C-alpha positions in Angstrom: -10.3 61.9 -32.5 -9.3 58.4 -33.4 -7.7 56.1 -30.9 -4.5 54.6 -32.1 -2.9 51.6 -30.5 0.5 52.1 -28.9 1.8 48.9 -30.4 3.6 49.7 -33.8 3.0 46.1 -34.9 -0.9 46.4 -35.2 -1.0 46.5 -39.0 1.0 43.2 -39.2 -1.2 41.8 -36.5 -4.4 42.6 -38.4 -2.9 41.1 -41.5 -2.0 37.8 -39.6 -5.5 37.8 -38.3 -7.1 38.1 -41.8 -4.8 35.4 -43.1 -6.1 33.2 -40.1 -9.7 33.9 -40.8 -9.3 33.0 -44.5 -7.3 29.9 -43.7 -10.2 28.7 -41.6 -13.0 30.2 -43.7 -15.4 27.3 -42.9 -15.4 28.3 -39.2 -16.1 32.1 -39.8 -19.1 34.2 -40.8 -19.3 35.6 -44.2 -19.1 39.1 -42.7 -15.8 38.3 -41.0 -14.5 36.7 -44.2 -15.4 39.7 -46.2 -13.5 41.9 -43.8 -10.4 39.7 -43.9 -10.6 39.8 -47.8 -10.6 43.4 -47.7 -7.7 43.8 -45.5 -5.7 41.5 -47.7 -6.8 43.0 -50.9 -5.3 46.2 -49.7 -2.4 45.0 -47.6 -1.5 41.5 -48.9 2.1 40.8 -49.1 2.0 39.6 -52.8 -0.1 40.2 -55.9 -1.1 36.6 -55.8 -2.3 37.0 -52.2 -4.3 40.1 -53.2 -5.8 38.3 -56.2 -6.8 35.3 -54.1 -8.6 37.6 -51.6 -10.5 39.3 -54.5 -11.5 36.0 -55.9 -12.6 34.7 -52.5 -14.7 37.9 -52.0 -16.4 37.3 -55.3 -17.3 33.7 -54.3 -18.6 34.9 -50.8 -20.7 37.6 -52.5 -22.1 35.1 -54.9 -23.2 33.0 -52.0 -25.5 35.7 -50.6 -29.3 35.4 -51.4 -30.2 37.9 -54.1 -32.7 39.7 -52.0 -30.0 40.4 -49.2 -27.7 41.9 -51.9 -30.4 44.0 -53.3 -31.2 45.3 -49.7 -27.5 46.1 -49.2 -27.3 48.0 -52.6 -30.5 50.1 -51.7 -29.0 50.9 -48.4 -25.8 52.1 -49.9 -27.6 54.1 -52.5 -29.0 56.3 -49.8 -25.6 57.0 -48.3 
């Protein structure tokens, strides 16, 4: 069973948090930035916002060391 918050505004709150993370990306971990990008890729208000989130996700992924990316890919292959 999944717990659902009582506040009907929770999706808007999560989108606002994602925008805040991306606006101050230098202060957040790559993992948190990836999560924020994924939220905005799916729920962004405009096509431009969704595109910008996709581009930022590519940039963040490009910063990862190759061996970490390969380790992640191997872990996903086993799922």
